[in-house]
N, C-alpha and C positions, 0 to 999 in steps of 0.2 A: 274105262274111266279110272283115274288114279285112285288108289285106296286112300281112305281119309287117314290122316295122322292123329293118333290118340295120344296126346301130349301127357295127359294124366296117367295113362296106362304106361307110357314110357317112364314117367317119373316113379311110379311104384316100383318098377323093376329096378331102376337106379337106387332106390332107397331100401332095398333088400340087403341088410347087413350079411346075410348068409352068402352072398355072391363072394367068390373068391377075389381076393384083392387085385389079382393080376387081369381078372375079367373086368373089374369095375375101372381099373385104370384104362384099359384098352377100349372101353365103349365110347363111341363118338356118335354125336347127333348127325343125322342126315341133313342134308342141304334143305329138304322139304320140312323137316322138323324145325330146323333153324328159322326158315321162312315163316312158319306159323307162329314161333315165339315173336318174331319181329312185327307180328300183327297186333300184339298186345300194347297198350299204352305204356308210356315211360312214367315212372314215379322218382320219387327222391326219399332216400333214407333219413329219417329224423332222429331215430334212436336205436342203439344196439346195447342190451343189457342182459348178461347171463344167457345168452341164445336167443333172447326174444328181440325181434325185429319190428320197428314200427316204420311204415312207409306212407308218405305223403302222395296221393293222387286223387284225381277228381276233386280237388279242393279240400278234401279230408284226410284225417290220419287213420290208418287201419293196421291192425295187427297182422303181421306176415310170418311165414314159415320159408324156409329154402325149399325150392322145388329140386327133383332128383337131377336135372339138368346142371345144378349148382354144386354137385358134389365136389369137394376139394377146394371150393372157393367160398370166401366170405366177403361180407360188406361191412363198410364203416359209415358213419354219419356223413351225409354229403353225397354218397354214391347216387349216380342215376342207375335205375333198375328197370327191366321190363317186369311187369306184374300181372298176374292172372288174378282177377278178382275172385273173392269168395262166392260160391254159388249157391250156399244154403246157410241156414243159421248157425249150424255147428261147424261150418268149415271156416277157414282163414284164408286170406290171400296167399299165393305163392309167388316167390321171386324166381323167375326164370333164367334171368340173364343180368350180369353186372355189365353196363356199358363202360367204354373206355374213360379212365380218368383224365381230365385236362390239368388239374393241379393237385398236389398232395402236400400236407404237412406230416412229416414223420420224425421219429426218433428211435434211437436204440437204448434198451433198457439198462445196459452196463456201461454207461459213458460211452468211450470211443473204442473199447475192446469188443470185437466181433462186429458182424454186420447184419445181425438179426433185427432189421428194421421193423418198426410197427407204424403203420399209417394211423396217425391221430384222427384225421379228418380229411375229406376229399373234396375238391371242386369248390372251396371257399374263394371269395373275392379278396380278402384280407384277414390279417390276424392282429388282434390287439393284445400286447404283451404287457401285463400289469406288473409294476416293479414298486415295492414299498420302499419310501424314502427313509425309513428308519433302519433299513439294512441294505444300503446302497451298493456296498462293496460286493457282497455275494450276489445281490440282484443284478448288478450289471454284467457278471460273468455269465449268469443264466440268459439274460437278455441277449448278449451277443451271440450265443448259441442258437437261440430260436430265430434271430435274424438271418443266420446262415442258413438255417433249415428252411425258412420261408424263401429266401432268395434261390435255393436250389429247387424248391417246388413251385416256384414262379407265382409266389402270392406276396401281395404288398403287405408291409408290416407298419403298424403305428404303436408307439411307445406311450404307455399310460403310467404317469408317476403318480402313485396314489399316497394317501395320508398326508397330504399338504397341510393339514390342520396342525401337524407339528412343528411347522414353522422351520423346516429345514431348508437351507439355501441350495437349490439344484439348479441354479442358472447356467453354470458352466457345463454341467452334465447335458442339460437340455440342448444347449447350443452345439455340442459335440455331435448329437444325434441329428439335429435338424440340418447340420452342415453337410452330412451325407445323404439327406433326402428323405428322412423319416418324419412325419408329423408326430409332435410330442404334445400330450394333452394332460396338464396337471389336475389331479382329482382329489377329492376328499369324500369317501363314503359316509363321514361323520357329518359334514357340513353340507354336502350336496355340490361343492365347488366342482365345476368341470363336468358334471354328468349331462348336462344339456348339451355340451360340446361333443361328448361321447355318442349321445343319442343321434345327433344329426349325421355322425359318420356312419350310422347303420342303415341309412335310407337306401332302399333298393339293392341290398347287397346281403350276401351270406357271409358271416363273419365269425372267425373262431376267437374265443377268449381264453386266454392261457395265462400263467403265472405260477410261481412258487407258492406252496402251501403257506398261509399265514400273511399274504401281502393285501388281504382285503378283497380278493377276486370276488368270493360270494357275496359280500355286502354290496359291492357295485354291481353284481348281477342283479341283486334283488332290487335295486333302484331302476335298472334299466328294463327288467321283466319282472314286474311284482308278483305275477301269478306263479313264478318259479318257487318262491318261498324256500331257498336254499338254506340249509343249516349253516351257521357261521361259526368257524373255529378260530381260536386265537393262537398267535405265535408264542411257543414256549421255549423252554431251554433247549429242547432238541429238535426245534423247528415246528411247523405248523401241522395241525391236523388235517388229513385229507378229507374236506367235507364234500367234494364231488367225486364218485366213484366210477361213473361212466359218462360217456360224452352224450349229450343230448341237445338238439336244436330246438329253441322256442322262438315263436313269432313275437316280433317286438310290437307292443301296442302302439297304435297311432300311426304306424307306418305301412304302406302297401308292399308286399314282398320284401320284407326285411326279417332276417333270421339271425339270431345270436346262438351260436354253438358253445355251451359250456363244456371244458374239458377237464379231466381229473388233475388235481394239483399234483405237481411232482417236485423232487428237490433237485433233479439234475436232468439234463437234455443231452442225450449222447447223440454223437454224430458218425457213428462207426461205419456206415455204408459210403462215406465220402472218401475218395482217395486223396492223399495229401497234396498232391499236384493241382487238384481241383479247388482248393480252399481259396487261394487268392482271388478267384474270380467273384467270390461272395463278400469281398471287402471293397466297397467302393473307392476307398482311398487308393488303392493300386492301380485304378483303370488309367490307361495312358502314361504309365510309369516309364516305358521304354527301356526295360532292362535288356541286356545283350542276348538274352536266350528268352524265348517266348514262353518256356515252361518254368521259368525262375520261380522258386519257392519262397524267395526273399529271406533266405536264411543263411546268408554268407556266402552265396555263390559268386563266382567272378562276374563282373559286369552288372551285378545287382545295384540299383539305384536308390533303395529304400533309405539309405542313410542321407540322401540328398533332400528328403522332404523336411519341411519344417514341423514343429510341434502344432502349428495351425493345421497343416494339411493331414498329419497323422498324429493324434494325440499320444502321449506316453502310455495312457490307459489302454487304448486301442490297439497300440502295438503289442503291449504285454498279453493282452487278451488273444490276439492272433498267434503269439508264439506259443502260449499254453495250449490252444486248440491244435496247431500243427503239431506239438510234441505229443500230444494224446493221440492224434491220428497215426503219427509215425511208430508209436509204442503198441498200437493196435495191429500193425501190419504183420503178417506172417513172416517168420524168420526164415 
């Protein structure tokens, strides 16, 4: 008879910090141990905050800790994981395995310098990017960066133009993004305009909610998920206060299997993991351009046809945005 695999004993051995680092790195799970892990049900991570992990499984949320088989690995909100349930009152569930990620939304912390990417959220169906119409110039630059990250991660993106109560004309900007395939939703957290439209977009989906600090993201989130009760910060001279400090997924009331993931407010969205040659693929305006070279970066190369596009096909604002991002990625390349 084959010996019984004691996963917990194996975990305890992995979690022994006195083991030499070389031994910890070299330890591998046997095929039998891996099979044992695969027998556990899959759950989904709904919160990660200062090392504390909350996992949804069996229809409920449970506090969880990393099992020894996860040494060197971490999870983010949206990750699918194998979970061993808690076995007594003083125990917590153990995360034994992170399943492969189908989609990721990531950023680099230092703009486009370096490639230390941070996965913000995994396996979401869409991301809603909130832009404040009172600071459109800076907001659009941020928006274009998130759209590139979403495209690279295989995630649909929706543009939310908030603070419409300020009576700012955003028609041309909305048309610009609708023309390249993005849903644009005008909203006002103050008057409630457009909140129902946002709400219906959440049905049956996991949705990430992001935006720069001070764009009214937390106010909108409170309208969509009243139980969240996020602290609301105002936009000041030096930008908004970061009122969300850790990603967290919340059930959307009134909908079955609708989850909204609030993400920390940031002032910039770095794309440092991208190669400059990969950037054109994430600008829909360049599809089918037919340049002489397949790897054309649309930056003055022979045979480039970007100058043949009309302003309707490629707006000056989007072209300037592309050139800024391309310049940042090239500046971040090792010399």
